[in-house]
N, C-alpha and C positions, 0 to 999 in steps of 0.2 A: 504494499500500500504506499502510495506516495502522497506528499503534501502534508498539511497539518490537519489534525482531527480536533474538532471543537464540540463541546456540549453547550448548547444555548437554548434559551427559552424563546419559543416562537408562538405566534397566534395559531390557534387551531385551524386546520384546513382539511378539506376533503382529500387533497393530494397527499398530505402527510398521513392521514388515516389509511388511505389506499396502500401506501408503502408499508405501513406497520402490518396490515393484513397480509401483504405479500410475504413479509419476513416470518410472520406467525405460521402461514401456510407452508412455507419451506420446512419449518421444524416439525409441524404436524404430519406432513406428507411422509416423512421418514418413518413414521409409525403406522402408516397405512390410512391416515385420516386426512381430511382437507379442512383447513380453517377457511370457511366461506360463509360468514354470517350474512343472513338475509333479514333485512329490516322488517319490523312489524310495528306499524303506527296506527292507532285507532283514536278517533275523536268523538266527543259528544259536542254537538254544535247547535247553537241557537240560530236556525236559518231565518228567523223572523227579524233578527237584528240586522242593522245596515251599517257596516258590512257584517256578514255572519260572524258570530262570536264563538270561539272555542271555550267551552265550559268544563271540559274534562279531556284527559288524554291518557293513553297507555303507550309507552315507547319501549321497545325492546328489540330483540333479534333471535332468530333460530340458528342453531349451529350444533354440530355433533349430536343431532337427535334430541336436543333440548331447546326449550324456550327460556330465554333469560328476560325477565321484566326489569328494565332499568328504571323506569319511572311510571307511576300511576298516581294521578292527581285528579280530583274532582272539586269544582268550585263549591264553596261553603253553601251557596244557595241551593245546591242539588244534593247535599249530603243526606243520607238516610232514606233516599228514594230508590236505591238499587242500581244506580248508574255505575258505581265501582264494580259491583258484582257482575253486571252485564258486560262491562269492559273485559273483566277477567275471563268470563265464560266465552266471549267471542275470541279472545286471544288463545285460549285453550283449544277451541274448535279449529282455528287456523293452524295452530301448532300440530294438531292431529293430522290435518290435511297435508301438512308438510312432512309427515312421517315422524314427528317427535314423540317420544315416550314419556317425557317428564318436563316439569317447569321448575325453575329456581328464581328466587328474588330475595331482596332484603328490604328491611324497613327499620325505622327507629322506634324506641320504646314510647315516644310521645306521638307517634303516628298511628300505625294500624296493625300491631301484632294480633290483636283479637279478631280483626276482620279476616286476616289470612287464615287463622285457625278455623274460623267459622266456614271458610271456603274450602276446607279440607287439606290445608297445608300443614306440614309438620316441621317444627323447628329443628335444624341440624347444627346450628352454631350461634354463638353470641359473642359480641365484642363489647365488653363492659367499658364504661367511661368514655364512650364515643357517641355524641359529644359529652363533655364533662358533666357528670351527674346523670347520664342516660346510657342507653345501650343500643347497639345495632344488632338486629336479629336477622338470621338467615333461615329461609324456609324453602322447602321443596314439596312437590306433589307429583306422584306418578299419574300419568294419563292412561296407563294400561291397567287391566284388571285380570289377574292379580298382579300386584307390583312385584318386579323381580327382586330377589334377595341374594 
């Protein structure tokens, strides 16, 4: 390798993300897998608003036969009306269509651990004091019946 190598902070970019995926795929392909995340983005939209307003969203991706839910958020005005559950159910259905066998996600103690338990998710890990005084909870749910062991 020639020239100088530098580590520097840069603004997030699609090109940088694409390069990271290429590098991750190179490593995974050596084990017979491919790192090829496929985005999954769902919205709850008020189409009567001008312009239409997003009131909820689920953002994640499928890869290696799993769905990872990166973000799930619903506007306070819609909470308790089942929109979060509908977003999760639709994401799980799409994951099944894509051949996924399971879902994993994380949430904070001050957000929705109880919601995910109610949706059939089991906690598999916990990071205490993140953020200070709270915890980050990691959940998974098998989409197959029976779940593999």
